[in-house]
C-alpha positions as CSV (number, residue, x, y, z in Angstrom):
1,M,20.4,-14.8,-8.5
2,G,23.3,-17.2,-8.5
3,A,24.5,-19.3,-5.6
4,G,26.5,-17.5,-3.0
5,V,25.0,-14.1,-3.7
6,V,22.9,-12.0,-1.4
7,K,20.1,-9.6,-2.2
8,R,20.1,-6.5,0.0
9,V,17.6,-3.7,0.6
10,L,18.5,-0.4,2.3
11,M,15.5,0.4,4.5
12,V,15.1,4.1,5.6
13,A,12.9,4.1,8.7
14,F,12.6,6.6,11.5
15,H,10.4,4.3,13.7
16,F,12.7,1.5,14.9
17,P,13.7,0.2,18.3
18,P,14.6,1.6,20.8
19,L,11.7,3.8,20.0
20,R,8.5,2.7,21.9
21,G,4.8,3.5,21.5
22,S,4.4,3.7,17.7
23,S,2.8,1.0,15.6
24,G,5.1,2.1,12.8
25,I,7.9,0.4,14.7
26,Q,6.4,-3.0,14.1
27,R,6.1,-2.6,10.4
28,T,9.8,-2.1,9.7
29,L,11.0,-4.3,12.6
30,K,9.0,-7.3,11.5
31,F,10.0,-6.8,7.8
32,A,13.6,-6.7,8.9
33,Q,13.1,-9.8,11.1
34,Y,11.5,-12.0,8.4
35,L,13.1,-10.8,5.2
36,P,16.4,-12.8,5.7
37,A,14.5,-16.1,5.5
38,L,13.2,-14.9,2.1
39,G,16.6,-14.2,0.7
40,W,16.9,-10.5,1.5
41,Q,19.4,-8.9,3.9
42,P,18.0,-5.6,5.4
43,L,20.3,-2.7,5.9
44,V,18.3,-0.4,8.3
45,L,19.1,3.3,8.3
46,S,17.4,4.9,11.3
47,A,17.7,7.9,13.6
48,H,19.9,8.4,16.6
49,P,17.9,7.4,19.8
50,R,18.3,10.9,21.1
51,T,15.4,11.9,18.9
52,Y,13.0,9.5,20.6
53,V,11.1,10.9,23.6
54,N,9.8,7.4,24.6
55,Q,12.4,4.8,24.3
56,G,13.4,1.5,25.9
57,P,15.1,-1.8,25.2
58,D,11.8,-3.8,24.9
59,Q,12.3,-4.9,21.3
60,L,16.0,-4.5,20.6
61,A,16.5,-8.2,21.0
62,E,14.1,-8.8,18.1
63,I,16.5,-7.3,15.6
64,P,18.2,-10.3,13.9
65,P,22.0,-10.4,14.0
66,Q,22.3,-10.4,10.2
67,V,20.4,-7.1,10.0
68,V,22.8,-4.1,9.6
69,V,21.5,-1.1,11.6
70,K,23.0,2.3,11.2
71,R,21.7,5.1,13.5
72,A,22.5,8.4,11.9
73,F,22.9,11.8,13.5
74,A,19.4,13.3,14.2
75,L,17.8,16.0,16.2
76,D,14.2,16.8,17.3
77,S,13.7,20.5,16.6
78,G,10.9,20.7,19.1
79,R,13.3,19.7,21.9
80,H,16.9,20.2,20.8
81,L,16.5,23.5,19.0
82,A,13.9,25.0,21.2
83,W,14.3,28.0,23.6
84,R,11.8,28.2,26.4
85,G,9.5,25.8,24.6
86,R,9.6,27.7,21.2
87,Y,11.5,27.0,18.1
88,L,11.7,28.6,14.6
89,G,9.1,27.1,12.2
90,F,11.5,26.5,9.3
91,T,13.6,24.2,11.5
92,A,10.6,21.8,11.4
93,W,10.1,21.7,7.6
94,P,9.1,19.2,6.5
95,D,8.9,17.9,10.1
96,R,10.7,18.2,13.4
97,F,13.2,15.6,12.5
98,V,14.6,17.3,9.3
99,G,18.0,17.4,11.0
100,W,18.1,13.7,10.4
101,C,18.7,14.4,6.7
102,L,22.1,15.8,7.6
103,G,23.2,12.5,9.1
104,A,21.1,10.0,7.1
105,I,22.1,11.0,3.6
106,P,25.9,10.5,4.1
107,A,25.2,7.5,6.3
108,G,23.0,6.0,3.5
109,L,25.7,6.6,0.9
110,S,28.2,4.9,3.1
111,L,26.0,1.9,3.5
112,V,25.5,1.8,-0.3
113,R,29.3,1.9,-0.9
114,Q,30.0,-0.8,1.7
115,Y,27.1,-3.3,1.1
116,R,25.9,-2.5,-2.4
117,P,22.2,-3.0,-1.9
118,Q,20.0,-3.7,-5.0
119,V,16.9,-1.9,-3.8
120,L,16.1,1.2,-1.7
121,W,13.0,1.3,0.6
122,S,11.7,4.2,2.7
123,T,8.7,4.5,4.9
124,H,6.4,7.2,6.0
125,P,4.8,8.8,8.2
126,I,8.0,10.8,9.0
127,A,8.2,13.0,5.8
128,S,12.0,13.3,6.3
129,A,12.3,9.6,5.6
130,I,10.7,10.0,2.2
131,L,12.9,13.1,1.5
132,I,16.0,11.0,2.5
133,G,14.9,8.2,0.2
134,L,14.4,10.6,-2.7
135,V,17.9,12.1,-2.3
136,L,19.5,8.7,-2.0
137,H,17.6,7.4,-5.0
138,K,18.8,10.4,-7.1
139,L,22.4,9.9,-6.0
140,T,22.6,6.1,-6.3
141,R,20.0,5.4,-9.0
142,L,18.8,2.4,-7.0
143,P,15.2,1.4,-7.7
144,W,13.1,2.9,-4.9
145,V,10.1,1.4,-3.2
146,V,8.1,4.1,-1.3
147,D,6.1,2.8,1.6
148,F,3.5,5.5,2.1
149,R,1.1,3.4,4.1
150,D,-1.6,6.0,4.6
151,P,-1.7,8.9,2.0
152,M,1.0,11.3,2.8
153,T,-1.2,14.4,2.2
154,D,-4.9,15.1,2.0
155,T,-7.1,18.1,1.4
156,N,-6.5,19.7,4.8
157,Y,-3.6,17.6,5.9
158,P,-1.1,18.6,7.2
159,R,-3.1,21.5,8.6
160,D,-0.4,24.1,8.1
161,A,-0.6,25.2,4.5
162,R,3.1,25.7,4.1
163,V,4.0,22.3,5.5
164,R,1.2,20.8,3.3
165,A,2.8,22.3,0.2
166,I,6.2,20.9,1.2
167,W,4.8,17.5,1.8
168,R,2.8,17.5,-1.4
169,W,6.0,18.4,-3.3
170,I,7.9,15.5,-1.6
171,E,4.9,13.2,-2.4
172,R,4.8,14.2,-6.0
173,K,8.6,13.7,-6.5
174,A,8.3,10.4,-4.7
175,V,5.5,8.9,-6.8
176,H,7.2,10.1,-10.0
177,N,10.6,8.6,-9.1
178,A,9.5,5.4,-7.3
179,A,9.6,2.0,-8.9
180,L,6.7,1.1,-6.7
181,V,4.5,3.0,-4.3
182,V,3.1,0.9,-1.4
183,C,-0.2,1.8,0.4
184,N,-1.8,-0.1,3.3
185,T,-5.5,0.2,2.4
186,P,-7.5,-0.2,-0.8
187,S,-8.8,3.4,-0.5
188,A,-5.2,4.8,-0.2
189,V,-4.4,3.1,-3.5
190,V,-7.5,4.7,-5.1
191,T,-6.5,8.1,-3.7
192,Y,-3.1,7.9,-5.4
193,T,-4.2,6.5,-8.7
194,T,-6.8,9.3,-8.8
195,R,-4.4,12.0,-7.7
196,Y,-1.7,11.0,-10.3
197,P,-3.6,9.7,-13.3
198,E,-0.6,10.3,-15.6
199,L,1.2,7.4,-13.8
200,P,0.6,3.7,-14.6
201,R,-1.8,2.0,-12.2
202,S,0.8,-0.8,-11.8
203,R,3.0,1.7,-9.9
204,F,0.7,1.6,-6.9
205,T,0.1,-1.5,-4.8
206,M,-1.2,-2.5,-1.4
207,L,0.5,-4.1,1.6
208,E,-1.5,-4.0,4.8
209,N,-0.3,-3.9,8.4
210,G,-0.4,-7.0,10.5
211,Y,0.4,-8.8,13.7
212,D,3.3,-10.9,14.8
213,E,2.6,-14.4,15.9
214,E,5.8,-14.8,18.0
215,N,5.0,-11.7,20.0
216,F,1.5,-13.0,20.7
217,R,2.8,-16.4,21.8
218,S,5.0,-14.6,24.3
219,A,2.2,-12.4,25.4
220,G,-0.1,-15.4,25.8
221,A,1.9,-16.6,28.8
222,Q,1.6,-13.2,30.5
223,A,-2.1,-13.1,29.8
224,A,-2.6,-16.6,31.3
225,G,-1.0,-15.4,34.5
226,H,-3.3,-12.5,35.0
227,A,-6.8,-14.1,35.0
228,R,-9.3,-11.8,36.5
229,P,-11.5,-12.9,39.4
230,A,-15.2,-13.7,38.8
231,G,-17.7,-10.9,39.3
232,Q,-15.5,-8.2,37.8
233,P,-17.1,-5.7,35.4
234,F,-16.9,-6.3,31.7
235,T,-13.5,-4.8,30.6
236,L,-13.3,-3.0,27.2
237,V,-9.8,-1.9,26.2
238,H,-8.7,0.7,23.7
239,S,-5.0,0.3,23.2
240,G,-3.2,3.3,21.6
241,I,-3.4,7.0,20.7
242,I,-6.8,8.8,20.8
243,Y,-6.5,11.7,18.4
244,P,-8.9,14.6,19.2
245,S,-10.0,14.7,15.5
246,E,-9.3,11.4,13.8
247,R,-10.5,9.4,16.8
248,D,-12.7,12.1,18.5
249,P,-13.9,10.6,21.8
250,V,-16.5,13.3,22.6
251,P,-19.6,11.4,21.2
252,L,-18.5,8.2,23.0
253,V,-18.0,10.1,26.3
254,R,-21.4,11.8,25.8
255,A,-23.1,8.4,25.1
256,L,-21.5,6.8,28.2
257,S,-22.7,9.7,30.3
258,E,-26.3,9.4,29.0
259,L,-26.3,5.6,29.5
260,K,-25.1,6.0,33.0
261,A,-27.7,8.7,33.8
262,A,-30.4,6.4,32.5
263,G,-29.2,3.5,34.7
264,A,-28.3,1.4,31.6
265,I,-24.7,0.9,32.7
266,D,-22.6,1.5,35.8
267,A,-19.1,0.9,37.1
268,S,-20.1,-2.5,38.5
269,Q,-21.0,-3.6,35.0
270,L,-18.6,-1.9,32.6
271,H,-15.0,-0.7,32.9
272,I,-13.4,0.9,29.8
273,V,-9.5,1.2,29.8
274,L,-8.0,3.8,27.5
275,R,-4.3,2.7,27.3
276,A,-1.6,5.2,26.2
277,T,-3.9,7.8,24.7
278,A,-1.1,10.4,24.3
279,H,-3.7,13.0,25.1
280,D,-4.5,12.1,28.8
281,D,-5.0,15.7,30.0
282,Y,-7.6,16.3,27.2
283,V,-9.4,13.0,27.7
284,S,-9.3,13.2,31.5
285,A,-11.0,16.6,31.4
286,L,-13.8,15.2,29.2
287,L,-14.3,12.3,31.6
288,A,-14.6,14.6,34.6
289,E,-16.9,17.0,32.7
290,H,-19.3,14.2,31.9
291,G,-19.1,12.5,35.2
292,I,-17.8,9.1,34.0
293,S,-14.4,8.9,35.5
294,D,-15.7,5.8,37.4
295,L,-16.6,4.1,34.1
296,V,-13.4,5.0,32.2
297,S,-9.8,4.9,33.3
298,L,-6.7,6.2,31.7
299,A,-3.7,3.8,31.7
300,P,-0.1,4.6,30.9
301,H,2.1,3.2,28.1
302,V,3.4,-0.3,28.8
303,P,5.9,-2.4,27.0
304,Y,4.7,-4.0,23.7
305,Q,4.3,-7.5,25.0
306,A,2.3,-6.3,28.0
307,A,0.0,-4.4,25.7
308,L,-0.6,-7.5,23.7
309,A,-1.2,-9.5,26.9
310,E,-3.8,-6.9,27.9
311,M,-5.6,-7.4,24.6
312,L,-5.7,-11.2,25.1
313,A,-7.1,-10.9,28.6
314,A,-9.7,-8.2,27.9
315,D,-13.4,-9.0,27.7
316,G,-13.6,-6.8,24.6
317,L,-11.6,-4.5,22.4
318,L,-12.5,-1.0,21.3
319,V,-11.7,0.6,18.0
320,L,-12.1,4.4,17.4
321,Q,-11.7,5.7,13.8
322,A,-13.5,8.8,12.4
323,S,-15.0,9.1,9.0
324,N,-12.3,11.6,8.0
325,C,-10.0,8.5,8.1
326,N,-12.1,6.2,6.0
327,H,-9.1,5.4,3.8
328,Q,-7.0,4.4,6.8
329,I,-7.0,1.3,9.0
330,P,-5.5,1.5,12.6
331,A,-2.5,-0.8,12.7
332,K,-3.7,-2.2,16.0
333,L,-6.8,-3.5,14.3
334,Y,-4.8,-6.5,13.0
335,E,-3.5,-7.2,16.6
336,Y,-7.1,-7.0,17.7
337,L,-8.0,-9.6,15.1
338,R,-5.3,-11.9,16.3
339,A,-6.3,-11.4,20.0
340,G,-9.5,-13.2,19.2
341,R,-11.6,-11.1,21.5
342,P,-15.0,-9.5,20.8
343,I,-14.5,-6.2,19.0
344,L,-16.6,-3.1,19.1
345,A,-15.7,-0.7,16.3
346,L,-16.9,2.9,16.4
347,T,-16.2,3.9,12.9
348,D,-17.9,4.8,9.6
349,A,-19.7,1.8,8.1
350,V,-18.4,2.7,4.6
351,G,-14.7,3.1,5.6
352,D,-11.9,0.7,5.1
353,T,-11.7,-0.2,8.9
354,A,-15.4,-1.4,8.8
355,A,-14.8,-3.2,5.6
356,T,-11.8,-5.1,7.0
357,L,-13.8,-6.1,10.1
358,R,-16.8,-7.3,8.1
359,A,-14.5,-9.3,5.8
360,A,-13.2,-11.0,8.9
361,G,-16.7,-11.8,10.1
362,V,-17.1,-9.0,12.7
363,D,-20.1,-6.8,12.3
364,T,-20.4,-5.1,15.8
365,I,-19.9,-1.6,14.3
366,A,-21.4,1.7,15.3
367,P,-20.7,5.3,14.0
368,L,-18.1,7.2,16.0
369,D,-19.7,10.6,15.4
370,D,-23.3,9.7,16.6
371,S,-23.9,9.4,20.4
372,E,-27.3,7.7,19.8
373,G,-25.8,5.2,17.5
374,I,-23.0,4.5,20.0
375,K,-25.5,3.9,22.7
376,R,-27.4,1.3,20.7
377,G,-24.2,-0.3,19.4
378,L,-22.6,-0.5,22.8
379,L,-25.6,-2.1,24.5
380,H,-26.1,-4.6,21.7
381,F,-22.4,-5.5,21.8
382,L,-22.4,-6.0,25.6
383,Q,-25.5,-8.2,25.3
384,L,-23.8,-10.4,22.7
385,A,-20.5,-10.5,24.5
386,R,-21.9,-11.4,27.8
387,A,-23.9,-14.2,26.2
388,G,-20.8,-15.5,24.4
389,Q,-22.4,-14.7,21.1
390,A,-20.3,-11.8,19.9
391,P,-18.8,-12.5,16.4
392,L,-15.1,-13.3,16.5
393,P,-12.6,-12.9,13.6
394,A,-12.5,-15.8,11.2
395,P,-9.3,-17.9,11.5
396,A,-8.5,-17.6,7.8
397,A,-8.7,-13.8,8.0
398,V,-6.4,-13.8,11.0
399,A,-3.8,-16.0,9.4
400,A,-3.7,-13.8,6.3
401,A,-2.9,-10.8,8.4
402,S,0.3,-12.2,10.0
403,R,3.5,-10.2,9.6
404,Q,5.2,-13.3,8.1
405,A,2.6,-13.3,5.4
406,R,3.0,-9.6,4.8
407,T,6.7,-10.0,4.5
408,V,6.3,-12.7,1.8
409,E,4.4,-10.1,-0.1
410,L,7.1,-7.5,0.4
411,A,9.8,-9.8,-0.7
412,R,7.9,-10.4,-4.0
413,M,7.6,-6.6,-4.4
414,L,11.3,-6.2,-3.9
415,D,12.0,-9.0,-6.4
416,S,9.7,-7.3,-8.9
417,V,11.9,-4.1,-9.0
418,L,15.2,-5.9,-8.8
419,P,17.7,-4.9,-11.5
420,Q,19.0,-7.7,-13.7
421,S,22.6,-7.3,-12.4
422,Q,23.9,-9.9,-10.0
423,A,24.0,-9.2,-6.2
424,L,27.4,-9.3,-4.5
425,P,28.4,-11.5,-1.5
426,A,27.9,-10.0,2.0
427,P,31.0,-8.4,3.5
428,A,32.3,-9.6,6.8
429,G,32.2,-7.5,9.9
430,S,29.9,-6.0,12.5
431,T,26.2,-5.8,11.8
432,E,25.5,-2.8,14.2
433,E,26.8,0.7,13.6
434,V,26.0,3.6,15.8
């Protein structure tokens, strides 16, 4: 690129502030925040805030002024097209936000005409975002980077066969039209290279999730102001959604109940906080059924900085990841690594989550689906943590997982698909369009 020219990337992302409560927000937001320093101006095409059930201004100030944001018309079929809590199934194909396509495709074309980006990028897990990216790619012929993160489909995912067939069609069209397909774990790359052997291996690459150092510095001040009095029970925090299948809490609840009955633990020794499970009614019923509501408390969603501060102040951090997600890594795991607290991971020893922890020097791991294994693992973890001997993440592994480092990798990927033609200077004018 010559002097005075700007490289631009059109980023199609449903998860973006003012949405709250999804780790997917951080991926796009932090890329947009750090790309300008690497020579890329992001143009973010997102959905109208009306589609977000949980929203707030927490992270709006983190959007840099040079980032163009266009929030296109969008609806949530489950809320805006429902009658007495029911809606027609086809209005949610490929997902409940399919109405976003009606606003995002013309809005995306408008951004292309006005700013002339060199690369198109779209990110899952909202299938509509990949469909929008596919249509914009076909209409503009811009090189397209598809950020799948976790595999878009699996043998029995999505569970509805018709939706799964639609998603698999979108996935197949995406991988065949993309200049680059980005996954966030090694196993996800293997999944796609195996599923599409006719495509070159070089089309698939990996870019993991991460943590943001600036957010942690701000959260550190909050954590320092909330020191817990001596004599409090050991506090173990799980921050984020607990899926009934992918993070099935039943074996853990059963293990805690049996340990309590045996006198191995009690509420004066251990307090487990489940923050923002998104399934509080289900989890609460389990706790009551097994008589451990005094050991485990459910906590509501809090702003992102407060959630990070809680991680920093906790005695330990809890990971739940089932073996049916061995090719996935919870995004919060990287924030756990940065928090520098002891980590108890209840997950399959051969999955990517366990491998990432072991590579960082953390081996306090027990199987999520085995109550006996959980009992042994929890008691061993508590013994180590109370003695100050629990393994902590290695500094080098933590540094490599920063969002800044991940954005450097993304910039290289964007450069690798960049056409040979010169970029054009940035137009003057407002950087926020609603």
